[in-house]
GUZA-542848 format. One line per field, with one value per residue (C-alpha): x, y, z; residue number from 1. Coordinates in Angstrom, 2 decimals, m for minus. Each point is the difference from the previous one (the first is absolute). Example, Ala and Ser with C-alpha at 12.3 -4.5 7.8 and 13.67 -1.06 7.14 Angstrom:
# GUZA-542848
px = [12.30,1.37] .
py = [m4.50,3.44] .
pz = [7.80,m0.66] .
fiza = [1,2] .
***
This chain:
# GUZA-542848
px = [m5.73,2.97,m0.94,1.49,3.07,m1.43,m3.66,2.80,2.30,m3.15,m1.23,3.34,0.27,m4.28,1.50,2.57,m2.78,m2.27,2.56,0.03,m4.01,0.11,2.24,m1.79,m3.46,1.70,1.26,m3.57,m1.15,1.77,0.62,m1.20,0.24,m0.34,m2.05,m3.46,0.77,m1.87,m1.19,3.15,1.92,0.08,0.41,3.35,1.20,m0.41,1.86,2.57,0.73,0.14,2.91,1.37,0.67,0.74,2.65,1.45,m0.21,1.65,2.90,0.68,m0.14,2.74,2.05,m0.52,0.67,m2.95,m0.21,m4.05,m0.24,2.47,m1.63,m3.48,1.39,1.74,m2.80,m2.06,2.10,0.45,m3.98,m0.99,2.90,m0.94,m3.61,0.10,2.76,m3.14,m3.02,2.35,1.14,m3.05,m2.11,2.73,0.83,m3.70,2.20,1.73,3.48,2.45,3.79,0.57,m1.66,2.27,2.65,m0.86,m0.11,2.26,m3.32,m2.44,1.96,m0.43,m1.56,m3.14,m0.59,1.10,m2.85,m2.80,0.36,m0.23,m2.87,m1.64,0.42,m3.89,m1.71,0.19,3.65,m0.33,m0.38,4.02,0.50,m3.14,1.78,3.46,m1.89,m1.35,3.06,2.51,m2.84,m0.80,3.81,0.52,m2.54,2.45,4.06,m0.16,2.40,2.47,m0.88,1.18,0.99,m1.24,m3.06,m1.00,0.48,m2.26,m2.93,0.73,0.09,m3.33,m1.76,1.33,m1.83,m2.98,m0.62,0.77,m2.73,m2.20,0.17,m0.13,m3.06,m1.86,0.53,m1.88,m2.61,m0.57,m0.21,m2.11,m2.67,m0.18,m2.34,1.79,3.28,m0.18,2.16,3.84,1.51,m1.31,0.97,3.64,0.31,m1.03,2.50,2.92,m1.00,m0.57,1.91,2.82,0.22,2.22,m1.76,m2.15,3.26,0.82,m3.45,m1.73,2.37,m2.34,m2.03,2.62,1.57,m3.29,m0.51,3.65,1.72,2.72,2.69,m1.21,m0.42,3.55,1.91,m2.09,1.49,3.35,m0.55,m0.62,2.82,2.56,m1.37,1.24,m1.81,m2.09,0.17,m3.00,m1.58,m1.47,m3.45,0.87,2.35,m2.87,m2.38,2.29,0.35,m3.34,m1.11,2.86,m1.50,m3.42,1.41,1.39,m3.05,m1.80,2.28,m0.96,3.45,m1.26,2.25,1.43,0.01,2.69,0.10,0.60,3.28,0.19,m2.18,m0.74,m1.37,m1.17,m0.48,m2.64,0.15,m3.53,m1.92,m3.74,m2.77,m2.90,1.80,0.01,m3.03,m0.45,m1.62,m0.08,m1.00,m0.64,3.91,1.72,2.51,1.82,m1.01,3.06,m0.83,m3.08,0.69,1.95,m2.95,m2.19,2.42,m0.80,3.67,0.76,m0.74,m1.28,m1.11,m1.16,m0.84,3.53,0.55,3.18,2.10,2.05,1.02,2.29,2.26,m2.48,1.86,2.59,m2.33,m1.78,3.10,1.16,m3.44,0.19,3.87,m0.39,m3.46,0.70,m2.58,2.09,0.72,m3.01,1.77,3.41,0.91,1.00,3.08,1.78,m0.07,m0.18,3.01,2.66,m2.22,0.60,m3.56,m1.57,m0.45,m1.68,3.28,1.24,m3.09,0.58,3.03,m1.27,m1.55,2.65,m0.69,3.45,0.44,m2.35,m0.33,m2.00,m0.43,m0.52,m0.95,1.31,3.37,1.42,0.08,m3.51,m1.59,3.20,m1.19,3.60,0.64,m3.27,0.50,3.14,m2.17,m2.58,2.62,m0.64,3.04,0.39,m1.36,m0.68,m1.35,m0.80,3.97,0.18,m2.70,2.39,m2.07,m0.85,m2.17,m1.27,0.94,m2.81,m0.97,m3.06,m1.94,0.68,3.78,0.25,m1.72,2.66,2.51,m1.63,m0.51,3.74,1.15,m2.24,1.57,3.25,m0.16,m2.43,1.59,m1.06,m2.50,m0.60,m2.01,m0.79,m1.89,m0.46,m1.28,m2.03,m0.16,m2.28,m3.09,1.32,m1.16,m0.64,m3.16,0.52,1.33,m1.14,2.84,m2.44,m0.59,m2.14,m2.12,m1.95,m3.25,m2.73,m2.51,m1.00,m1.23,3.25,2.73,2.55,2.88,m1.47,m0.40,3.99,m0.26,m1.96,2.40,3.11,m1.95,0.09,3.35,0.86,m2.05,1.37,3.60,m0.84,m1.99,3.05,2.55,m2.18,0.19,3.48,0.10,m1.91,1.97,3.35,m1.76,0.05,m3.74,m0.86,2.30,m0.32,m2.00,m0.94,m1.40,m1.40,m0.82,m0.08,1.87,m2.51,m3.18,m0.72,m1.71,m3.76,m0.02,2.28,m2.78,m2.99,m0.41,m2.30,2.90,0.48,3.26,0.51,2.78,0.38,1.98,0.19,2.52,0.64,0.52,m0.54,m2.58,m1.82,m3.44,m2.89,2.41,m1.28,m0.72,m2.05,1.00,3.96,3.50,2.89,1.96,m1.57,1.77,3.66,m1.61,m2.49,3.54,2.03,m3.20,0.06,3.69,m0.55,3.37,1.45,0.33,m1.53,0.33,m3.97,m0.55,m2.68,m2.83,m2.59,0.46,m2.10,m0.31,m1.54,m4.22,m0.35,1.19,0.37,m0.30,2.97,0.63,1.82,0.36,1.91,2.19,1.05,1.21,1.47,2.00,0.98,1.63,1.60,1.28,1.21,1.55,3.12,m2.63,1.50,3.50,m1.19,0.43,m3.40,0.10,0.09,m1.66,3.16] .
py = [m4.14,m2.55,m1.70,m3.07,m0.09,m2.38,2.12,3.19,m2.10,m0.99,3.58,1.61,m2.83,0.53,4.09,m1.71,m1.59,2.52,1.94,m2.32,m0.10,3.50,0.17,m2.67,1.81,3.55,m1.73,m1.98,3.40,1.78,m2.71,m2.21,m3.33,m2.60,m2.46,0.18,m0.65,m2.41,m0.70,m2.48,2.61,2.27,m3.66,m0.41,3.40,0.09,m3.31,1.32,3.00,m1.80,m2.31,2.72,1.86,m3.50,m0.63,3.35,0.02,m4.00,1.46,3.21,m2.47,m2.37,3.27,0.94,m2.81,m0.48,3.42,0.59,3.76,0.50,m2.30,1.54,3.59,m0.80,m2.11,3.11,2.64,m2.16,m0.19,3.16,1.22,m2.59,1.20,3.41,m0.29,m2.10,2.54,2.70,m1.31,m2.33,3.77,0.96,m3.44,m2.03,m2.68,m1.63,0.49,m2.64,m0.79,1.55,2.81,0.57,m0.64,3.13,1.61,3.21,0.79,m0.56,2.82,2.64,2.99,m0.10,m3.76,1.42,2.64,m2.36,m2.25,2.70,1.21,m3.10,0.34,m0.25,0.42,m4.01,m0.59,1.93,m4.01,0.27,2.36,m1.88,m3.13,1.12,2.08,m3.58,m2.14,2.00,0.31,m3.76,m1.25,2.29,m2.33,m2.82,m1.75,m2.73,m2.78,m1.55,m3.76,m3.09,m0.36,m3.63,0.10,3.49,m1.76,m3.13,2.51,2.52,m3.52,m0.96,3.32,0.49,m3.79,0.92,2.89,m1.20,m3.05,2.42,1.70,m3.20,m0.96,3.26,m1.25,m3.08,0.99,2.87,m2.94,m1.70,2.67,0.26,m2.73,0.72,m0.13,m3.05,m2.22,m0.90,1.00,3.61,m0.07,m1.14,2.45,3.07,m0.98,m0.63,3.34,2.28,m1.76,m1.15,1.47,2.79,0.77,2.28,1.85,0.70,0.63,1.47,1.71,2.08,m3.09,m2.32,2.59,0.15,m3.82,m1.06,3.03,2.36,m2.61,m2.98,2.64,1.63,m3.49,m1.29,3.03,m0.48,m3.62,1.82,1.78,m2.16,m2.65,2.55,m0.61,m2.43,m3.00,0.03,m3.11,m1.31,1.17,3.79,0.53,m0.93,2.01,3.09,m0.68,0.04,2.91,1.56,m1.12,1.37,2.98,0.84,m1.69,3.15,2.62,0.75,1.23,3.35,1.65,2.99,3.74,0.94,3.27,m1.33,m0.12,m0.44,m0.96,1.76,m0.69,1.88,m1.97,1.62,m0.89,m0.95,1.38,m1.41,0.25,1.35,2.87,0.83,2.04,0.88,3.30,1.24,3.29,1.15,m1.01,m2.93,m1.86,m1.25,2.45,m0.95,m3.69,0.37,1.93,m2.99,m2.68,2.25,0.11,m2.87,m0.73,m0.69,m3.36,0.13,m2.97,0.63,m3.21,m1.12,m2.94,1.08,m3.83,1.10,m2.02,1.27,2.24,2.44,2.22,m1.88,m2.85,2.45,0.95,m3.66,m1.13,2.68,m0.68,m3.92,m1.11,m2.36,0.07,1.09,m2.86,m0.11,m1.22,2.18,3.44,m0.70,2.24,m2.20,m3.04,2.11,2.30,m3.31,m1.02,1.60,0.60,0.03,3.96,2.12,1.77,m3.25,m0.55,3.47,m0.43,m2.30,2.67,2.19,2.37,m0.59,2.87,m0.77,2.00,0.43,3.07,m0.40,2.59,m2.36,m0.74,m2.73,m3.00,0.39,m3.25,m1.08,1.67,0.51,m3.65,m0.27,2.36,m1.72,m3.46,1.18,1.29,3.72,1.87,2.62,0.99,3.57,0.80,3.07,0.17,1.08,3.10,2.91,2.56,m0.47,m2.46,m2.28,m3.81,m0.54,2.00,1.89,m1.47,3.52,m0.49,m3.42,1.15,2.78,m2.75,m2.10,3.18,0.67,m3.30,0.15,2.74,m1.22,m3.90,m0.08,m0.08,m3.23,m2.40,m0.46,m1.86,2.06,m0.42,2.63,m1.02,2.55,0.28,2.78,m1.90,m2.22,m0.39,1.37,2.36,2.43,3.27,2.36,m0.47,2.51,3.06,1.32,m2.68,m0.30,m2.22,0.91,m2.73,m0.98,m3.43,m1.05,m1.76,2.37,m2.60,m0.07,3.72,0.12,m3.18,1.57,3.57,m2.36,m1.12,3.63,0.70,m3.16,0.30,3.51,m0.87,m3.14,2.96,2.14,m3.01,m0.71,3.14,0.15,m3.53,2.19,2.89,m2.57,m1.81,m3.29,m0.33,m1.11,m2.33,m1.86,m2.40,1.61,m2.36,1.47,m2.36,m0.78,m2.07,m1.15,1.40,1.43,m2.27,0.77,0.02,3.04,1.85,m1.64,m2.48,m0.28,0.93,m2.42,m0.80,m0.08,2.13,1.87,m0.60,2.80,m0.96,2.72,m0.68,m3.86,m0.20,m1.31,m0.50,m2.09,m1.25,m1.81,2.82,m2.20,m1.93,m0.70,m0.47,1.15,m2.66,0.60,3.66,m1.95,m2.42,3.65,1.39,m2.53,m0.62,3.38,0.74,m3.25,m1.99,m2.88,m3.03,1.98,m1.30,0.69,0.01,m1.82,2.64,0.24,2.79,3.02,0.22,m2.92,0.53,m3.55,0.58,m3.62,0.94,m2.39,m2.47,2.36,m2.79,m2.03,2.60,0.69,m3.81,1.07,3.00,m1.24,m3.31,2.69,2.33,m2.96,m2.33,m0.18,0.40,3.39,m1.41,m3.05,m1.02,0.01,3.85,1.42,3.01,2.39] .
pz = [51.92,m1.29,m3.33,m0.78,m2.42,m2.31,m0.48,m0.44,m2.64,m1.93,m0.07,m1.39,m2.44,m1.15,m0.12,m2.77,m1.91,m0.08,m1.80,m2.55,m0.18,m0.41,m2.68,m1.70,m0.21,m1.07,m2.79,m1.17,0.09,m2.37,m2.16,m2.79,1.68,m3.18,1.07,2.50,3.77,1.58,3.74,0.42,m1.87,3.19,2.42,m1.95,0.44,3.66,0.06,m2.33,2.27,3.09,m1.64,m1.51,3.31,2.11,m2.91,0.91,3.17,0.25,m1.91,2.31,3.21,m1.59,m1.25,3.63,1.24,2.32,1.07,m0.39,0.53,m2.85,m2.60,0.77,m0.34,m3.36,m0.90,0.44,m2.13,m2.96,m0.31,0.88,m2.83,m2.38,0.68,0.16,m3.69,m1.56,0.73,m1.57,m2.70,m1.20,0.20,m2.71,m2.07,1.19,0.82,2.78,0.08,m1.70,0.28,m3.88,1.42,3.09,m2.30,m2.04,3.57,m1.54,m2.75,3.24,1.74,m3.05,0.84,m2.31,1.74,3.48,m0.52,m1.20,2.58,2.84,m1.75,0.69,3.69,1.66,3.35,0.41,m0.09,3.41,1.16,m0.21,2.40,2.27,m0.14,0.42,3.38,1.25,m0.52,2.03,3.00,m0.69,m0.11,3.28,2.02,0.31,0.09,m2.35,1.12,m2.51,m1.55,m0.81,m3.53,m0.41,1.87,m1.83,m3.17,0.80,0.66,m3.22,m2.42,1.84,m0.06,m3.73,m0.52,1.71,m1.92,m2.96,0.49,0.67,m3.13,m2.18,1.98,m0.65,m3.88,0.72,2.09,m3.18,m2.37,2.43,0.74,m4.09,m1.53,m3.42,0.91,2.89,m2.20,0.73,m3.53,0.42,3.72,m0.54,m2.72,1.72,2.82,m2.26,m1.72,2.71,2.96,m1.46,m3.93,m1.92,m2.92,1.47,1.10,m3.72,m1.42,2.87,2.38,2.24,0.27,0.66,2.77,2.03,m0.24,0.62,2.72,m0.80,1.02,m2.64,m2.42,0.51,m0.27,m3.53,m0.93,0.92,m1.87,m2.88,m0.43,1.07,m2.17,m2.78,m3.95,m0.52,m2.66,m2.32,m0.56,m3.65,1.44,0.74,m2.94,m2.28,1.92,m0.17,m3.84,m0.62,2.11,m2.84,m2.88,1.19,0.40,m3.14,m1.75,1.06,m1.50,m3.03,m1.23,m1.09,m2.81,2.27,m1.59,m1.48,1.24,3.44,1.69,3.58,3.16,3.09,2.92,2.54,3.38,2.37,3.75,1.35,m2.82,0.07,m2.74,2.51,m0.30,m3.59,m1.66,4.11,0.63,3.74,0.77,m3.61,m1.15,m1.75,1.73,m2.70,m3.05,m2.45,0.79,m0.97,m3.03,m0.95,0.44,m1.74,m3.06,m2.27,m1.08,3.04,1.66,3.81,2.05,3.43,0.81,1.19,2.70,1.76,0.55,2.70,3.06,3.45,m2.43,m0.72,m2.62,m0.31,m0.79,m2.87,m1.82,0.01,m1.79,m2.52,m1.04,0.02,m0.47,2.76,3.38,3.29,2.46,2.92,3.01,0.02,m1.59,m3.81,0.09,2.42,m2.85,m3.44,0.65,0.00,m3.56,m3.50,m0.99,m3.78,0.94,m2.47,m1.00,m0.87,m2.55,m1.10,m1.50,m2.15,m1.95,m0.21,3.56,0.98,3.14,2.98,3.19,3.63,2.12,3.01,2.98,2.60,0.55,m2.40,3.19,0.70,0.14,m1.94,m3.50,m0.71,m0.18,m1.45,m2.95,m0.58,m0.52,m1.94,m2.55,0.33,m1.22,2.23,3.41,1.39,3.41,2.49,0.13,m3.82,1.05,m0.60,2.20,3.60,1.06,2.96,0.51,m2.62,m3.05,m0.89,m2.49,m1.82,0.17,m1.04,m3.33,m0.04,0.07,m2.60,m2.54,1.07,m1.52,m2.89,m0.98,0.00,m0.87,m2.43,m3.29,0.02,0.32,3.74,3.08,2.86,2.97,2.50,3.73,2.08,3.58,1.37,0.22,2.24,3.54,2.58,m1.25,2.68,m1.83,m2.88,m3.03,m2.25,2.99,m3.04,m0.56,3.33,0.50,2.16,m0.36,3.49,m1.05,m1.12,2.51,1.15,m1.96,m2.82,m0.40,0.51,m2.70,m2.19,0.17,m0.68,m2.98,m1.25,0.49,m1.89,m2.79,m0.51,0.04,m2.55,m2.04,m0.47,m0.55,m3.02,m1.43,0.19,m1.81,m2.73,m0.17,m0.55,m2.85,2.19,0.74,m3.33,m0.88,3.58,1.30,3.56,2.85,3.20,2.87,3.55,1.56,2.70,1.59,3.64,2.31,m0.03,3.95,0.20,m1.46,2.25,m2.56,m2.78,m3.05,m2.63,m0.25,m3.63,m1.99,m3.09,m3.27,m2.51,m3.11,m2.50,m3.60,0.42,m2.78,1.64,m1.68,0.37,2.74,3.32,3.17,2.46,3.25,m0.06,1.84,0.49,m1.21,m3.51,m0.44,m0.53,m3.03,m1.06,m0.12,m2.17,m2.14,m1.31,m0.42,m2.01,1.73,m1.69,1.89,2.82,3.60,0.31,3.43,1.87,m1.06,m2.44,m3.23,0.67,m3.59,m1.06,0.57,0.69,3.38,2.20,3.59,1.09,2.97,2.03,3.02,m2.71,m1.28,4.18,m0.25,m3.11,1.03,3.01,m1.80,m2.45,2.82,2.89,m2.77,m2.55,m3.03,m1.14,0.36,m1.95,m3.38,m0.39,0.29,m3.80,0.39,0.48] .
fiza = [1,2,3,4,5,6,7,8,9,10,11,12,13,14,15,16,17,18,19,20,21,22,23,24,25,26,27,28,29,30,31,32,33,34,35,36,37,38,39,40,41,42,43,44,45,46,47,48,49,50,51,52,53,54,55,56,57,58,59,60,61,62,63,64,65,66,67,68,69,70,71,72,73,74,75,76,77,78,79,80,81,82,83,84,85,86,87,88,89,90,91,92,93,94,95,96,97,98,99,100,101,102,103,104,105,106,107,108,109,110,111,112,113,114,115,116,117,118,119,120,121,122,123,124,125,126,127,128,129,130,131,132,133,134,135,136,137,138,139,140,141,142,143,144,145,146,147,148,149,150,151,152,153,154,155,156,157,158,159,160,161,162,163,164,165,166,167,168,169,170,171,172,173,174,175,176,177,178,179,180,181,182,183,184,185,186,187,188,189,190,191,192,193,194,195,196,197,198,199,200,201,202,203,204,205,206,207,208,209,210,211,212,213,214,215,216,217,218,219,220,221,222,223,224,225,226,227,228,229,230,231,232,233,234,235,236,237,238,239,240,241,242,243,244,245,246,247,248,249,250,251,252,253,254,255,256,257,258,259,260,261,262,263,264,265,266,267,268,269,270,271,272,273,274,275,276,277,278,279,280,281,282,283,284,285,286,287,288,289,290,291,292,293,294,295,296,297,298,299,300,301,302,303,304,305,306,307,308,309,310,311,312,313,314,315,316,317,318,319,320,321,322,323,324,325,326,327,328,329,330,331,332,333,334,335,336,337,338,339,340,341,342,343,344,345,346,347,348,349,350,351,352,353,354,355,356,357,358,359,360,361,362,363,364,365,366,367,368,369,370,371,372,373,374,375,376,377,378,379,380,381,382,383,384,385,386,387,388,389,390,391,392,393,394,395,396,397,398,399,400,401,402,403,404,405,406,407,408,409,410,411,412,413,414,415,416,417,418,419,420,421,422,423,424,425,426,427,428,429,430,431,432,433,434,435,436,437,438,439,440,441,442,443,444,445,446,447,448,449,450,451,452,453,454,455,456,457,458,459,460,461,462,463,464,465,466,467,468,469,470,471,472,473,474,475,476,477,478,479,480,481,482,483,484,485,486,487,488,489,490,491,492,493,494,495,496,497,498,499,500,501,502,503,504,505,506,507,508,509,510,511,512,513,514,515,516,517,518,519,520,521,522,523,524,525,526,527,528,529,530,531,532,533,534,535,536,537,538,539,540,541,542,543,544,545,546,547,548,549,550,551,552,553,554,555,556,557,558,559,560,561,562,563,564,565,566,567,568,569,570,571,572,573,574,575,576,577,578] .
***
């Protein structure tokens, strides 16, 4: 039976649209969308998927000079690759692919990241095999004639306008159907915000991408990149200065113990608070960290809310080192690597800690660590390249602490700031790191078992490192901060797990301080307060030394953080914190 060529063409375009719709559904299933969806959200998404396919198809019809077969094949390939890439990417980064992440393809191609994304492949991804087979069979059923471009463009414009009018009409009908929304002012604002607006892209990137479609989202990011630095208006400048004053007022300006010479920061990969004090099969998961928690001289807070966005680990590091929140719609390092930042190393120089180093378990170029290290103000950067023994691409936690111990012995004659990053608790959780610590409880998810095993392994490595600090006489004259870069998304462990991350501060003199719910953002401000830095960059957080902790308005601080990084604030005469 011969099928009409227009029906086949429509079917092939439908498969292209199905690729994009499958992508959106999968991204929603793993990410935390910033704003609830309503019924019209799905209508928006369907229309935008159709428009995305229609625009891609139109471009390739023009490039192929009217050859429909070539245009439809290339359109399918583009939507297929874009969909599959986003699905894998979102299971690791919990976000749509952005232009800034495409520019970091070297980091995405790192073995650690690739293994995590491959581990995210699921049975539902068999869809990509099936849709490829359907497309191949359907494409062979018909020979498409070439089309006249002028006639085709008229059809394309008509269809484009038709879809846009229907999209607008859906929002009007939504307002008409809701008695409390049945007035023109609301309808106009809704259409302007949901159909034509740009603000959602900056503040609610996943929500905006779902509503706007991929092409519009990529165009908005392109404009953001091309535009360069923004000019701050008086309102934005005053808001920044007011927020900084609030953070500075939260600092109690403690008198630092005269014996404290150094600051050592251990940044753990993906450590979660629920693991602390957890006992499985009669065994403690983190015995060393548990002992720190029970030590009255150690400050512990298990209610730290992670403030990361698309950048995951690099975001956590950025928040701790600058006291500024990361960008919400693009990779923060793509902008921050070009800015001289008021990093923690620069602040500590004001109290005589002249030497600073960062110790990485990875290559120095991963996520632009070499560039970011320089912008934070670190004096030296050590990486897996500096480890003297045999090792894989990424150092284990025991290896990175061995490197830290070596440097502690060689470079600790004068006060120093050292930050040590770990990676052994990185996804995927599909193997035992410590074969002597097996979990047999059948009620625990398999992936969670491997994660708990990794936690035990890292806990032992941290314990051994702190013992080495005691043996070198560095433990008692150093403030030691142990924190987590970010949480593991609870969906990875079947859900129902708190996303809070832990914070330990040794020798911080925290008597009577606040230990309730707080933010990653507060750690920077707290450290600057502990070290009693004169005329500091206070960050945008609230000092945990202050028992009257104020639950800060994060929405305002997100805006302020983005104004700071996207403007010339740090290069202007207003910047007096260096």
